[in-house]
N, C-alpha and C positions, 0 to 999 in steps of 0.2 A: 820719886821719880822714876826709881827701876818697874817698881810694879804699872806706872803707867806706857813704859815702855815695853815690859813682856804682856799685858793686855792687849796692847799696839799691834803687840807680833805678832800673837792669838788670834790676834782678827784679821790680818792680811794674812794669814799663812790658810786659816780657814775658806775664805775667800775667794784664793788663789788655786784649792782643789775643783776639782770637778764634782758636778753633783750625779750621782747613780741616779739615775733615773730610769725608769724602766719604759721604753717607746715602742706602744704598741703598731700593730704592724697595718694599715689602713686598708688592708684586705684582711677581708677573714676567709676562714677554707668551709669551703662550699661544695657541693656537686649541683651542676645543673644539666637536667637531661637535654642533649643534642638531637637523638634518634629514640625509635622506638621499634622498638621487633618488628619486624620484616621479612613474614614469614620466607618459605625457599620457594622460587617461584622457574618456570624455565627459558629461558631468555627470550625465546623467540615466542610466549605470552606476555611479554611485558612490550608496551609499543611505545613509550614513550622514549626517545633518541635524545641524545644530546647531541644537536647538530654540528656545532662550532668545535668541538672535539676529537682527536683521532687517536684511537688505542694503537702501541706498536704492537702488533700484535698477527698474529698469521691467520686468524679469523676473520670475522666482521670487528673491522677497525671504530667503526661511528658503536661508540656505547650503547648500553641499556641505561635509563632512567630508574632501578630499585626504588627509593625511596630519595626524599629530601626533609632536613630537618635546620631549622634555625635558633641559636642563640638571644636572649632578651639582652640590651647590650648594658654592659661589662664595666666597669673599670679598668682602666691600664695598668695606672699608677700602682709600683709593687705587688706587682702581679703577676702567679707562673702559672701556667695552664697543661692540663695534662689530660690525658683521653681513658676510660675507665668504663668499665660494662656496669657498673652499679655506683648509686648518690653516694655509699663510704670509700670509693676508688678502694676497693678490697680486690675485684674480680675483673678482669679480661673481659677482652668483647674481640666480634670477630666482623670477616666482613668479603661477601666476595661478589665483586673482583676487586673494588681498592673506592676511597671514598675522596671525594676532589672537598676539601677543605678553602673555603674563601673566606678570610677575615677583611671582615669592612668597616670603615669609621662609620659616625655613626649621623652621617649624611648619608649613606649608601653607600659613600664610594670606594671600590677593592683596593686596600691599601696592603694585601698579603694574601699567598694561596701554594699548596702545596696538596698531593696526592698520600694517602698511605691503605696500601695494601697492595696484591697481589698483581704487578704487572709490570711489564717490560717499560712504557712507557709512557706517556698522556701529554699529548700538545694540544695548544691552543693556537690557529693560524699556524704562523710561526715560530710560534714561541715555544719551549719543554717547559713542564712541570716539573717545577722539583719533584722530585720522590722524601716522604722525610720517613726517617725509620725503616727496619727491614723489609724486604719481599717476603710477605707472608700472608695468609689468609686469619688467624687469629693471632690476638696481642695478649701482654699481660699486661694487669693493671697500675697504671701511670708507666709505659712504656715508653711512649707514644710524648714527646714533649713539645709545645706548640709556641714557647717561646720568642721562638725568633722568625715566630710568622706574626706575635701582637706589638702594636705599638705603643711606646714606649708613656706615653701620657694622652689623655683624652681618653675616650670611651669608642669600646668597639665591638664586634659581634660576631658571634663566628657563622657561615653557612655550611655543611655540608648536603653535599650531593655525591648516593651511594651508586656507582656504576658498575654494569655489569658485559663482557665481553664473549660469551659466550659457557653452553652449561646453564647451568642455573647465579642468581640472581639473589642474594639478604644479606642483613645484616642485623647483629644481635642491638639491644640494647647499649646505647654510647651516649656517659655522660661526659662534661667537662668538668672535672676537677679543679678548681681557682684558689690557689694557697698563696701565702705569701711566699715574697719569690725571698730564696736564701742567696746569699752574698756569698760569693768566694773567699776561701778563705786567703786567698792573695789578696783579693782589694781589702778583706779587715785589716793584713797585713802593713799592707802601703800605706793605710789612714794613719797608722798608730806613730 
């Protein structure tokens, strides 16, 4: 009987212990080209305008469209998204003057937007567009995180419109670096 109770105790103890199962992330790290290098051009030679937008500047307030790029549909669950200048996420990128980043749901509806680059402000109608990151022409690899813009569930795509407001306009190669979302340490402690 003692042997049976010992065996029963061991079985119950082992079944109560949590299993150490390695959970694979739903998102694999990869780079997706968003924009291809667009050579420097004088602003006045760029004829396409973004008439719905207004730049906060003492120069021409209607931005010129330097380049446009759009990602394929990407899964949102567990994804963190950064900007870089190469597919591996090791190089920085540059833009003159800025990129308008629009996050679109899989049905094409805009669900988020922000601007990245060197400008005082950008608006669409009476709505001010948030600036993401610091005010600059050049950014380090993975300096600009887009996680605050993307939805938590479903699929999304990102459209980038490079805008210039005077002088010259250009953009280097820009990639989206998609990686598994890292849970902050505070959340891990709360879960224990």
